[in-house]
mmCIF file of the N, C-alpha and C atoms, coordinates in Angstrom:
data_MODEL
# 
_entry.id   MODEL 
# 
loop_
_atom_site.group_PDB 
_atom_site.id 
_atom_site.type_symbol 
_atom_site.label_atom_id 
_atom_site.label_alt_id 
_atom_site.label_comp_id 
_atom_site.label_asym_id 
_atom_site.label_entity_id 
_atom_site.label_seq_id 
_atom_site.pdbx_PDB_ins_code 
_atom_site.Cartn_x 
_atom_site.Cartn_y 
_atom_site.Cartn_z 
_atom_site.occupancy 
_atom_site.B_iso_or_equiv 
_atom_site.pdbx_formal_charge 
_atom_site.auth_seq_id 
_atom_site.auth_comp_id 
_atom_site.auth_asym_id 
_atom_site.auth_atom_id 
_atom_site.pdbx_PDB_model_num 
ATOM 1   N N  . MET A 1 1  ? -10.778 -18.636 -1.041  1.00 0.00 ? 1  MET A N  1 
ATOM 2   C CA . MET A 1 1  ? -10.391 -17.375 -0.440  1.00 0.00 ? 1  MET A CA 1 
ATOM 3   C C  . MET A 1 1  ? -11.661 -16.586 -0.140  1.00 0.00 ? 1  MET A C  1 
ATOM 4   N N  . ALA A 1 2  ? -11.859 -16.263 1.114   1.00 0.00 ? 2  ALA A N  1 
ATOM 5   C CA . ALA A 1 2  ? -13.068 -15.545 1.528   1.00 0.00 ? 2  ALA A CA 1 
ATOM 6   C C  . ALA A 1 2  ? -12.723 -14.111 1.871   1.00 0.00 ? 2  ALA A C  1 
ATOM 7   N N  . ILE A 1 3  ? -12.781 -13.232 0.894   1.00 0.00 ? 3  ILE A N  1 
ATOM 8   C CA . ILE A 1 3  ? -12.395 -11.846 1.095   1.00 0.00 ? 3  ILE A CA 1 
ATOM 9   C C  . ILE A 1 3  ? -13.306 -11.138 2.098   1.00 0.00 ? 3  ILE A C  1 
ATOM 10  N N  . PHE A 1 4  ? -14.504 -11.638 2.310   1.00 0.00 ? 4  PHE A N  1 
ATOM 11  C CA . PHE A 1 4  ? -15.434 -10.987 3.224   1.00 0.00 ? 4  PHE A CA 1 
ATOM 12  C C  . PHE A 1 4  ? -15.536 -11.720 4.555   1.00 0.00 ? 4  PHE A C  1 
ATOM 13  N N  . SER A 1 5  ? -14.510 -12.448 4.907   1.00 0.00 ? 5  SER A N  1 
ATOM 14  C CA . SER A 1 5  ? -14.469 -13.186 6.160   1.00 0.00 ? 5  SER A CA 1 
ATOM 15  C C  . SER A 1 5  ? -14.530 -12.225 7.345   1.00 0.00 ? 5  SER A C  1 
ATOM 16  N N  . GLN A 1 6  ? -15.071 -12.698 8.444   1.00 0.00 ? 6  GLN A N  1 
ATOM 17  C CA . GLN A 1 6  ? -15.091 -11.924 9.683   1.00 0.00 ? 6  GLN A CA 1 
ATOM 18  C C  . GLN A 1 6  ? -13.834 -12.195 10.513  1.00 0.00 ? 6  GLN A C  1 
ATOM 19  N N  . ASP A 1 7  ? -12.993 -13.114 10.080  1.00 0.00 ? 7  ASP A N  1 
ATOM 20  C CA . ASP A 1 7  ? -11.780 -13.474 10.801  1.00 0.00 ? 7  ASP A CA 1 
ATOM 21  C C  . ASP A 1 7  ? -10.631 -12.578 10.334  1.00 0.00 ? 7  ASP A C  1 
ATOM 22  N N  . ARG A 1 8  ? -10.253 -11.639 11.184  1.00 0.00 ? 8  ARG A N  1 
ATOM 23  C CA . ARG A 1 8  ? -9.230  -10.651 10.823  1.00 0.00 ? 8  ARG A CA 1 
ATOM 24  C C  . ARG A 1 8  ? -7.914  -11.319 10.434  1.00 0.00 ? 8  ARG A C  1 
ATOM 25  N N  . ASP A 1 9  ? -7.489  -12.315 11.184  1.00 0.00 ? 9  ASP A N  1 
ATOM 26  C CA . ASP A 1 9  ? -6.222  -12.971 10.869  1.00 0.00 ? 9  ASP A CA 1 
ATOM 27  C C  . ASP A 1 9  ? -6.295  -13.727 9.547   1.00 0.00 ? 9  ASP A C  1 
ATOM 28  N N  . ALA A 1 10 ? -7.450  -14.308 9.225   1.00 0.00 ? 10 ALA A N  1 
ATOM 29  C CA . ALA A 1 10 ? -7.614  -15.000 7.943   1.00 0.00 ? 10 ALA A CA 1 
ATOM 30  C C  . ALA A 1 10 ? -7.527  -13.998 6.786   1.00 0.00 ? 10 ALA A C  1 
ATOM 31  N N  . LEU A 1 11 ? -8.114  -12.831 6.961   1.00 0.00 ? 11 LEU A N  1 
ATOM 32  C CA . LEU A 1 11 ? -8.030  -11.802 5.923   1.00 0.00 ? 11 LEU A CA 1 
ATOM 33  C C  . LEU A 1 11 ? -6.586  -11.347 5.736   1.00 0.00 ? 11 LEU A C  1 
ATOM 34  N N  . ARG A 1 12 ? -5.896  -11.168 6.835   1.00 0.00 ? 12 ARG A N  1 
ATOM 35  C CA . ARG A 1 12 ? -4.492  -10.756 6.757   1.00 0.00 ? 12 ARG A CA 1 
ATOM 36  C C  . ARG A 1 12 ? -3.650  -11.830 6.090   1.00 0.00 ? 12 ARG A C  1 
ATOM 37  N N  . GLN A 1 13 ? -3.958  -13.076 6.388   1.00 0.00 ? 13 GLN A N  1 
ATOM 38  C CA . GLN A 1 13 ? -3.209  -14.187 5.801   1.00 0.00 ? 13 GLN A CA 1 
ATOM 39  C C  . GLN A 1 13 ? -3.334  -14.192 4.283   1.00 0.00 ? 13 GLN A C  1 
ATOM 40  N N  . GLN A 1 14 ? -4.469  -13.736 3.770   1.00 0.00 ? 14 GLN A N  1 
ATOM 41  C CA . GLN A 1 14 ? -4.666  -13.688 2.316   1.00 0.00 ? 14 GLN A CA 1 
ATOM 42  C C  . GLN A 1 14 ? -3.602  -12.818 1.649   1.00 0.00 ? 14 GLN A C  1 
ATOM 43  N N  . TYR A 1 15 ? -3.288  -11.685 2.260   1.00 0.00 ? 15 TYR A N  1 
ATOM 44  C CA . TYR A 1 15 ? -2.252  -10.816 1.696   1.00 0.00 ? 15 TYR A CA 1 
ATOM 45  C C  . TYR A 1 15 ? -0.911  -11.542 1.661   1.00 0.00 ? 15 TYR A C  1 
ATOM 46  N N  . HIS A 1 16 ? -0.587  -12.241 2.740   1.00 0.00 ? 16 HIS A N  1 
ATOM 47  C CA . HIS A 1 16 ? 0.673   -12.981 2.802   1.00 0.00 ? 16 HIS A CA 1 
ATOM 48  C C  . HIS A 1 16 ? 0.692   -14.112 1.770   1.00 0.00 ? 16 HIS A C  1 
ATOM 49  N N  . ASP A 1 17 ? -0.424  -14.812 1.638   1.00 0.00 ? 17 ASP A N  1 
ATOM 50  C CA . ASP A 1 17 ? -0.495  -15.915 0.678   1.00 0.00 ? 17 ASP A CA 1 
ATOM 51  C C  . ASP A 1 17 ? -0.330  -15.422 -0.750  1.00 0.00 ? 17 ASP A C  1 
ATOM 52  N N  . VAL A 1 18 ? -0.983  -14.321 -1.074  1.00 0.00 ? 18 VAL A N  1 
ATOM 53  C CA . VAL A 1 18 ? -0.859  -13.754 -2.426  1.00 0.00 ? 18 VAL A CA 1 
ATOM 54  C C  . VAL A 1 18 ? 0.577   -13.302 -2.668  1.00 0.00 ? 18 VAL A C  1 
ATOM 55  N N  . TRP A 1 19 ? 1.176   -12.664 -1.674  1.00 0.00 ? 19 TRP A N  1 
ATOM 56  C CA . TRP A 1 19 ? 2.564   -12.221 -1.815  1.00 0.00 ? 19 TRP A CA 1 
ATOM 57  C C  . TRP A 1 19 ? 3.484   -13.410 -2.095  1.00 0.00 ? 19 TRP A C  1 
ATOM 58  N N  . GLN A 1 20 ? 3.299   -14.497 -1.362  1.00 0.00 ? 20 GLN A N  1 
ATOM 59  C CA . GLN A 1 20 ? 4.117   -15.682 -1.572  1.00 0.00 ? 20 GLN A CA 1 
ATOM 60  C C  . GLN A 1 20 ? 3.902   -16.260 -2.976  1.00 0.00 ? 20 GLN A C  1 
ATOM 61  N N  . LYS A 1 21 ? 2.661   -16.296 -3.433  1.00 0.00 ? 21 LYS A N  1 
ATOM 62  C CA . LYS A 1 21 ? 2.381   -16.787 -4.788  1.00 0.00 ? 21 LYS A CA 1 
ATOM 63  C C  . LYS A 1 21 ? 3.035   -15.891 -5.831  1.00 0.00 ? 21 LYS A C  1 
ATOM 64  N N  . MET A 1 22 ? 2.998   -14.581 -5.595  1.00 0.00 ? 22 MET A N  1 
ATOM 65  C CA . MET A 1 22 ? 3.640   -13.646 -6.518  1.00 0.00 ? 22 MET A CA 1 
ATOM 66  C C  . MET A 1 22 ? 5.143   -13.914 -6.584  1.00 0.00 ? 22 MET A C  1 
ATOM 67  N N  . GLN A 1 23 ? 5.761   -14.105 -5.430  1.00 0.00 ? 23 GLN A N  1 
ATOM 68  C CA . GLN A 1 23 ? 7.199   -14.313 -5.347  1.00 0.00 ? 23 GLN A CA 1 
ATOM 69  C C  . GLN A 1 23 ? 7.639   -15.600 -6.032  1.00 0.00 ? 23 GLN A C  1 
ATOM 70  N N  . SER A 1 24 ? 6.770   -16.605 -6.006  1.00 0.00 ? 24 SER A N  1 
ATOM 71  C CA . SER A 1 24 ? 7.133   -17.883 -6.613  1.00 0.00 ? 24 SER A CA 1 
ATOM 72  C C  . SER A 1 24 ? 6.616   -18.034 -8.043  1.00 0.00 ? 24 SER A C  1 
ATOM 73  N N  . GLY A 1 25 ? 5.968   -16.980 -8.558  1.00 0.00 ? 25 GLY A N  1 
ATOM 74  C CA . GLY A 1 25 ? 5.519   -16.998 -9.943  1.00 0.00 ? 25 GLY A CA 1 
ATOM 75  C C  . GLY A 1 25 ? 4.311   -17.873 -10.214 1.00 0.00 ? 25 GLY A C  1 
ATOM 76  N N  . GLN A 1 26 ? 3.556   -18.181 -9.172  1.00 0.00 ? 26 GLN A N  1 
ATOM 77  C CA . GLN A 1 26 ? 2.356   -19.000 -9.348  1.00 0.00 ? 26 GLN A CA 1 
ATOM 78  C C  . GLN A 1 26 ? 1.242   -18.190 -10.013 1.00 0.00 ? 26 GLN A C  1 
ATOM 79  N N  . ILE A 1 27 ? 0.356   -18.882 -10.666 1.00 0.00 ? 27 ILE A N  1 
ATOM 80  C CA . ILE A 1 27 ? -0.800  -18.245 -11.296 1.00 0.00 ? 27 ILE A CA 1 
ATOM 81  C C  . ILE A 1 27 ? -1.771  -17.819 -10.209 1.00 0.00 ? 27 ILE A C  1 
ATOM 82  N N  . LEU A 1 28 ? -2.298  -16.613 -10.349 1.00 0.00 ? 28 LEU A N  1 
ATOM 83  C CA . LEU A 1 28 ? -3.234  -16.046 -9.381  1.00 0.00 ? 28 LEU A CA 1 
ATOM 84  C C  . LEU A 1 28 ? -4.655  -16.099 -9.911  1.00 0.00 ? 28 LEU A C  1 
ATOM 85  N N  . THR A 1 29 ? -5.599  -16.277 -9.003  1.00 0.00 ? 29 THR A N  1 
ATOM 86  C CA . THR A 1 29 ? -7.003  -16.168 -9.377  1.00 0.00 ? 29 THR A CA 1 
ATOM 87  C C  . THR A 1 29 ? -7.302  -14.693 -9.638  1.00 0.00 ? 29 THR A C  1 
ATOM 88  N N  . ALA A 1 30 ? -8.476  -14.399 -10.155 1.00 0.00 ? 30 ALA A N  1 
ATOM 89  C CA . ALA A 1 30 ? -8.855  -13.010 -10.418 1.00 0.00 ? 30 ALA A CA 1 
ATOM 90  C C  . ALA A 1 30 ? -8.839  -12.190 -9.131  1.00 0.00 ? 30 ALA A C  1 
ATOM 91  N N  . LEU A 1 31 ? -9.369  -12.740 -8.054  1.00 0.00 ? 31 LEU A N  1 
ATOM 92  C CA . LEU A 1 31 ? -9.378  -12.029 -6.777  1.00 0.00 ? 31 LEU A CA 1 
ATOM 93  C C  . LEU A 1 31 ? -7.954  -11.838 -6.265  1.00 0.00 ? 31 LEU A C  1 
ATOM 94  N N  . GLU A 1 32 ? -7.139  -12.861 -6.370  1.00 0.00 ? 32 GLU A N  1 
ATOM 95  C CA . GLU A 1 32 ? -5.749  -12.745 -5.942  1.00 0.00 ? 32 GLU A CA 1 
ATOM 96  C C  . GLU A 1 32 ? -5.010  -11.700 -6.770  1.00 0.00 ? 32 GLU A C  1 
ATOM 97  N N  . GLN A 1 33 ? -5.326  -11.601 -8.037  1.00 0.00 ? 33 GLN A N  1 
ATOM 98  C CA . GLN A 1 33 ? -4.673  -10.592 -8.875  1.00 0.00 ? 33 GLN A CA 1 
ATOM 99  C C  . GLN A 1 33 ? -5.045  -9.188  -8.429  1.00 0.00 ? 33 GLN A C  1 
ATOM 100 N N  . MET A 1 34 ? -6.280  -8.989  -8.006  1.00 0.00 ? 34 MET A N  1 
ATOM 101 C CA . MET A 1 34 ? -6.682  -7.672  -7.481  1.00 0.00 ? 34 MET A CA 1 
ATOM 102 C C  . MET A 1 34 ? -5.892  -7.349  -6.214  1.00 0.00 ? 34 MET A C  1 
ATOM 103 N N  . ILE A 1 35 ? -5.735  -8.332  -5.342  1.00 0.00 ? 35 ILE A N  1 
ATOM 104 C CA . ILE A 1 35 ? -4.953  -8.136  -4.125  1.00 0.00 ? 35 ILE A CA 1 
ATOM 105 C C  . ILE A 1 35 ? -3.497  -7.866  -4.493  1.00 0.00 ? 35 ILE A C  1 
ATOM 106 N N  . ALA A 1 36 ? -2.975  -8.599  -5.458  1.00 0.00 ? 36 ALA A N  1 
ATOM 107 C CA . ALA A 1 36 ? -1.587  -8.410  -5.908  1.00 0.00 ? 36 ALA A CA 1 
ATOM 108 C C  . ALA A 1 36 ? -1.372  -7.002  -6.447  1.00 0.00 ? 36 ALA A C  1 
ATOM 109 N N  . ASP A 1 37 ? -2.346  -6.485  -7.180  1.00 0.00 ? 37 ASP A N  1 
ATOM 110 C CA . ASP A 1 37 ? -2.230  -5.130  -7.725  1.00 0.00 ? 37 ASP A CA 1 
ATOM 111 C C  . ASP A 1 37 ? -2.086  -4.112  -6.604  1.00 0.00 ? 37 ASP A C  1 
ATOM 112 N N  . VAL A 1 38 ? -2.810  -4.319  -5.518  1.00 0.00 ? 38 VAL A N  1 
ATOM 113 C CA . VAL A 1 38 ? -2.718  -3.417  -4.362  1.00 0.00 ? 38 VAL A CA 1 
ATOM 114 C C  . VAL A 1 38 ? -1.359  -3.585  -3.682  1.00 0.00 ? 38 VAL A C  1 
ATOM 115 N N  . ILE A 1 39 ? -0.918  -4.812  -3.519  1.00 0.00 ? 39 ILE A N  1 
ATOM 116 C CA . ILE A 1 39 ? 0.377   -5.073  -2.879  1.00 0.00 ? 39 ILE A CA 1 
ATOM 117 C C  . ILE A 1 39 ? 1.504   -4.387  -3.657  1.00 0.00 ? 39 ILE A C  1 
ATOM 118 N N  . VAL A 1 40 ? 1.458   -4.459  -4.976  1.00 0.00 ? 40 VAL A N  1 
ATOM 119 C CA . VAL A 1 40 ? 2.497   -3.838  -5.807  1.00 0.00 ? 40 VAL A CA 1 
ATOM 120 C C  . VAL A 1 40 ? 2.558   -2.332  -5.558  1.00 0.00 ? 40 VAL A C  1 
ATOM 121 N N  . LEU A 1 41 ? 1.423   -1.725  -5.286  1.00 0.00 ? 41 LEU A N  1 
ATOM 122 C CA . LEU A 1 41 ? 1.375   -0.284  -5.029  1.00 0.00 ? 41 LEU A CA 1 
ATOM 123 C C  . LEU A 1 41 ? 1.943   0.101   -3.666  1.00 0.00 ? 41 LEU A C  1 
ATOM 124 N N  . HIS A 1 42 ? 2.236   -0.888  -2.828  1.00 0.00 ? 42 HIS A N  1 
ATOM 125 C CA . HIS A 1 42 ? 2.688   -0.614  -1.467  1.00 0.00 ? 42 HIS A CA 1 
ATOM 126 C C  . HIS A 1 42 ? 3.972   -1.359  -1.127  1.00 0.00 ? 42 HIS A C  1 
ATOM 127 N N  . PRO A 1 43 ? 5.082   -0.963  -1.737  1.00 0.00 ? 43 PRO A N  1 
ATOM 128 C CA . PRO A 1 43 ? 6.359   -1.631  -1.444  1.00 0.00 ? 43 PRO A CA 1 
ATOM 129 C C  . PRO A 1 43 ? 6.782   -1.481  0.013   1.00 0.00 ? 43 PRO A C  1 
ATOM 130 N N  . GLU A 1 44 ? 6.239   -0.492  0.703   1.00 0.00 ? 44 GLU A N  1 
ATOM 131 C CA . GLU A 1 44 ? 6.584   -0.308  2.110   1.00 0.00 ? 44 GLU A CA 1 
ATOM 132 C C  . GLU A 1 44 ? 6.100   -1.470  2.980   1.00 0.00 ? 44 GLU A C  1 
ATOM 133 N N  . TYR A 1 45 ? 5.201   -2.303  2.462   1.00 0.00 ? 45 TYR A N  1 
ATOM 134 C CA . TYR A 1 45 ? 4.681   -3.440  3.215   1.00 0.00 ? 45 TYR A CA 1 
ATOM 135 C C  . TYR A 1 45 ? 5.241   -4.788  2.742   1.00 0.00 ? 45 TYR A C  1 
ATOM 136 N N  . HIS A 1 46 ? 6.102   -4.778  1.762   1.00 0.00 ? 46 HIS A N  1 
ATOM 137 C CA . HIS A 1 46 ? 6.618   -6.041  1.226   1.00 0.00 ? 46 HIS A CA 1 
ATOM 138 C C  . HIS A 1 46 ? 7.391   -6.838  2.273   1.00 0.00 ? 46 HIS A C  1 
ATOM 139 N N  . ASN A 1 47 ? 8.181   -6.169  3.104   1.00 0.00 ? 47 ASN A N  1 
ATOM 140 C CA . ASN A 1 47 ? 8.895   -6.895  4.167   1.00 0.00 ? 47 ASN A CA 1 
ATOM 141 C C  . ASN A 1 47 ? 7.924   -7.513  5.146   1.00 0.00 ? 47 ASN A C  1 
ATOM 142 N N  . LEU A 1 48 ? 6.886   -6.792  5.510   1.00 0.00 ? 48 LEU A N  1 
ATOM 143 C CA . LEU A 1 48 ? 5.866   -7.319  6.409   1.00 0.00 ? 48 LEU A CA 1 
ATOM 144 C C  . LEU A 1 48 ? 5.235   -8.569  5.815   1.00 0.00 ? 48 LEU A C  1 
ATOM 145 N N  . LEU A 1 49 ? 4.914   -8.525  4.533   1.00 0.00 ? 49 LEU A N  1 
ATOM 146 C CA . LEU A 1 49 ? 4.252   -9.650  3.878   1.00 0.00 ? 49 LEU A CA 1 
ATOM 147 C C  . LEU A 1 49 ? 5.182   -10.841 3.685   1.00 0.00 ? 49 LEU A C  1 
ATOM 148 N N  . SER A 1 50 ? 6.474   -10.613 3.792   1.00 0.00 ? 50 SER A N  1 
ATOM 149 C CA . SER A 1 50 ? 7.447   -11.698 3.678   1.00 0.00 ? 50 SER A CA 1 
ATOM 150 C C  . SER A 1 50 ? 7.607   -12.463 4.989   1.00 0.00 ? 50 SER A C  1 
ATOM 151 N N  . SER A 1 51 ? 7.080   -11.905 6.061   1.00 0.00 ? 51 SER A N  1 
ATOM 152 C CA . SER A 1 51 ? 7.165   -12.532 7.384   1.00 0.00 ? 51 SER A CA 1 
ATOM 153 C C  . SER A 1 51 ? 5.833   -13.173 7.732   1.00 0.00 ? 51 SER A C  1 
ATOM 154 N N  . PRO A 1 52 ? 5.855   -14.150 8.628   1.00 0.00 ? 52 PRO A N  1 
ATOM 155 C CA . PRO A 1 52 ? 4.583   -14.744 9.070   1.00 0.00 ? 52 PRO A CA 1 
ATOM 156 C C  . PRO A 1 52 ? 3.710   -13.694 9.754   1.00 0.00 ? 52 PRO A C  1 
ATOM 157 N N  . ILE A 1 53 ? 2.396   -13.851 9.637   1.00 0.00 ? 53 ILE A N  1 
ATOM 158 C CA . ILE A 1 53 ? 1.514   -12.911 10.325  1.00 0.00 ? 53 ILE A CA 1 
ATOM 159 C C  . ILE A 1 53 ? 1.666   -13.088 11.822  1.00 0.00 ? 53 ILE A C  1 
ATOM 160 N N  . GLN A 1 54 ? 1.387   -12.026 12.527  1.00 0.00 ? 54 GLN A N  1 
ATOM 161 C CA . GLN A 1 54 ? 1.383   -12.049 13.982  1.00 0.00 ? 54 GLN A CA 1 
ATOM 162 C C  . GLN A 1 54 ? -0.081  -12.068 14.422  1.00 0.00 ? 54 GLN A C  1 
ATOM 163 N N  . PRO A 1 55 ? -0.624  -13.245 14.719  1.00 0.00 ? 55 PRO A N  1 
ATOM 164 C CA . PRO A 1 55 ? -2.047  -13.323 15.078  1.00 0.00 ? 55 PRO A CA 1 
ATOM 165 C C  . PRO A 1 55 ? -2.394  -12.351 16.203  1.00 0.00 ? 55 PRO A C  1 
ATOM 166 N N  . GLY A 1 56 ? -3.498  -11.644 15.989  1.00 0.00 ? 56 GLY A N  1 
ATOM 167 C CA . GLY A 1 56 ? -3.976  -10.706 16.992  1.00 0.00 ? 56 GLY A CA 1 
ATOM 168 C C  . GLY A 1 56 ? -3.222  -9.391  17.054  1.00 0.00 ? 56 GLY A C  1 
ATOM 169 N N  . GLN A 1 57 ? -2.304  -9.168  16.123  1.00 0.00 ? 57 GLN A N  1 
ATOM 170 C CA . GLN A 1 57 ? -1.521  -7.924  16.110  1.00 0.00 ? 57 GLN A CA 1 
ATOM 171 C C  . GLN A 1 57 ? -2.450  -6.725  16.066  1.00 0.00 ? 57 GLN A C  1 
ATOM 172 N N  . GLU A 1 58 ? -2.211  -5.775  16.939  1.00 0.00 ? 58 GLU A N  1 
ATOM 173 C CA . GLU A 1 58 ? -2.989  -4.539  16.976  1.00 0.00 ? 58 GLU A CA 1 
ATOM 174 C C  . GLU A 1 58 ? -2.127  -3.388  16.466  1.00 0.00 ? 58 GLU A C  1 
ATOM 175 N N  . TYR A 1 59 ? -2.756  -2.414  15.854  1.00 0.00 ? 59 TYR A N  1 
ATOM 176 C CA . TYR A 1 59 ? -2.091  -1.203  15.387  1.00 0.00 ? 59 TYR A CA 1 
ATOM 177 C C  . TYR A 1 59 ? -2.845  -0.025  15.980  1.00 0.00 ? 59 TYR A C  1 
ATOM 178 N N  . PHE A 1 60 ? -2.124  0.861   16.658  1.00 0.00 ? 60 PHE A N  1 
ATOM 179 C CA . PHE A 1 60 ? -2.766  1.965   17.368  1.00 0.00 ? 60 PHE A CA 1 
ATOM 180 C C  . PHE A 1 60 ? -2.353  3.300   16.768  1.00 0.00 ? 60 PHE A C  1 
ATOM 181 N N  . VAL A 1 61 ? -3.332  4.010   16.226  1.00 0.00 ? 61 VAL A N  1 
ATOM 182 C CA . VAL A 1 61 ? -3.095  5.321   15.624  1.00 0.00 ? 61 VAL A CA 1 
ATOM 183 C C  . VAL A 1 61 ? -2.501  6.273   16.653  1.00 0.00 ? 61 VAL A C  1 
ATOM 184 N N  . GLU A 1 62 ? -3.001  6.195   17.885  1.00 0.00 ? 62 GLU A N  1 
ATOM 185 C CA . GLU A 1 62 ? -2.503  7.098   18.928  1.00 0.00 ? 62 GLU A CA 1 
ATOM 186 C C  . GLU A 1 62 ? -1.020  6.872   19.238  1.00 0.00 ? 62 GLU A C  1 
ATOM 187 N N  . ASN A 1 63 ? -0.477  5.742   18.817  1.00 0.00 ? 63 ASN A N  1 
ATOM 188 C CA . ASN A 1 63 ? 0.956   5.464   18.966  1.00 0.00 ? 63 ASN A CA 1 
ATOM 189 C C  . ASN A 1 63 ? 1.707   5.723   17.660  1.00 0.00 ? 63 ASN A C  1 
ATOM 190 N N  . GLY A 1 64 ? 1.022   6.325   16.692  1.00 0.00 ? 64 GLY A N  1 
ATOM 191 C CA . GLY A 1 64 ? 1.652   6.634   15.415  1.00 0.00 ? 64 GLY A CA 1 
ATOM 192 C C  . GLY A 1 64 ? 1.743   5.453   14.467  1.00 0.00 ? 64 GLY A C  1 
ATOM 193 N N  . GLN A 1 65 ? 0.982   4.404   14.722  1.00 0.00 ? 65 GLN A N  1 
ATOM 194 C CA . GLN A 1 65 ? 1.030   3.213   13.879  1.00 0.00 ? 65 GLN A CA 1 
ATOM 195 C C  . GLN A 1 65 ? -0.054  3.275   12.812  1.00 0.00 ? 65 GLN A C  1 
ATOM 196 N N  . THR A 1 66 ? 0.257   2.720   11.667  1.00 0.00 ? 66 THR A N  1 
ATOM 197 C CA . THR A 1 66 ? -0.707  2.557   10.591  1.00 0.00 ? 66 THR A CA 1 
ATOM 198 C C  . THR A 1 66 ? -0.971  1.067   10.427  1.00 0.00 ? 66 THR A C  1 
ATOM 199 N N  . ASN A 1 67 ? -2.230  0.707   10.290  1.00 0.00 ? 67 ASN A N  1 
ATOM 200 C CA . ASN A 1 67 ? -2.584  -0.687  10.065  1.00 0.00 ? 67 ASN A CA 1 
ATOM 201 C C  . ASN A 1 67 ? -2.395  -0.971  8.572   1.00 0.00 ? 67 ASN A C  1 
ATOM 202 N N  . PRO A 1 68 ? -1.348  -1.702  8.208   1.00 0.00 ? 68 PRO A N  1 
ATOM 203 C CA . PRO A 1 68 ? -1.080  -1.926  6.779   1.00 0.00 ? 68 PRO A CA 1 
ATOM 204 C C  . PRO A 1 68 ? -2.181  -2.713  6.078   1.00 0.00 ? 68 PRO A C  1 
ATOM 205 N N  . TYR A 1 69 ? -2.814  -3.626  6.787   1.00 0.00 ? 69 TYR A N  1 
ATOM 206 C CA . TYR A 1 69 ? -3.866  -4.444  6.177   1.00 0.00 ? 69 TYR A CA 1 
ATOM 207 C C  . TYR A 1 69 ? -5.107  -3.604  5.915   1.00 0.00 ? 69 TYR A C  1 
ATOM 208 N N  . LEU A 1 70 ? -5.459  -2.763  6.864   1.00 0.00 ? 70 LEU A N  1 
ATOM 209 C CA . LEU A 1 70 ? -6.593  -1.868  6.676   1.00 0.00 ? 70 LEU A CA 1 
ATOM 210 C C  . LEU A 1 70 ? -6.294  -0.907  5.522   1.00 0.00 ? 70 LEU A C  1 
ATOM 211 N N  . HIS A 1 71 ? -5.093  -0.384  5.502   1.00 0.00 ? 71 HIS A N  1 
ATOM 212 C CA . HIS A 1 71 ? -4.709  0.553   4.436   1.00 0.00 ? 71 HIS A CA 1 
ATOM 213 C C  . HIS A 1 71 ? -4.811  -0.104  3.058   1.00 0.00 ? 71 HIS A C  1 
ATOM 214 N N  . MET A 1 72 ? -4.260  -1.296  2.918   1.00 0.00 ? 72 MET A N  1 
ATOM 215 C CA . MET A 1 72 ? -4.329  -1.972  1.617   1.00 0.00 ? 72 MET A CA 1 
ATOM 216 C C  . MET A 1 72 ? -5.750  -2.387  1.276   1.00 0.00 ? 72 MET A C  1 
ATOM 217 N N  . GLY A 1 73 ? -6.546  -2.692  2.296   1.00 0.00 ? 73 GLY A N  1 
ATOM 218 C CA . GLY A 1 73 ? -7.922  -3.115  2.071   1.00 0.00 ? 73 GLY A CA 1 
ATOM 219 C C  . GLY A 1 73 ? -8.837  -1.999  1.623   1.00 0.00 ? 73 GLY A C  1 
ATOM 220 N N  . LEU A 1 74 ? -8.432  -0.779  1.875   1.00 0.00 ? 74 LEU A N  1 
ATOM 221 C CA . LEU A 1 74 ? -9.275  0.348   1.465   1.00 0.00 ? 74 LEU A CA 1 
ATOM 222 C C  . LEU A 1 74 ? -9.052  0.655   0.011   1.00 0.00 ? 74 LEU A C  1 
# 
C-alpha cells in the first residue's frame, strides 16, 4: 500500500480496500488501521466506499460538492 502515491485513483482505491477488509473482519496492517480509524469517523462516506471507485471522478466545490477522499485524507 503506497499512501504517498501520485496516482489519485490508487489512493482512493486504498480507502475502498480498507473498507472491504473491515467489513469482512480481515486483519489490517498498521497503516490500514489508521485509514480505518478515519473511515469510522465518517459514516457519511460508508455507502461511497461500498461501491466501486469511479476512475477520474471529479468533485467541484463551486457545484457544492465535497471531495470525500480529500476530506478523509486531511
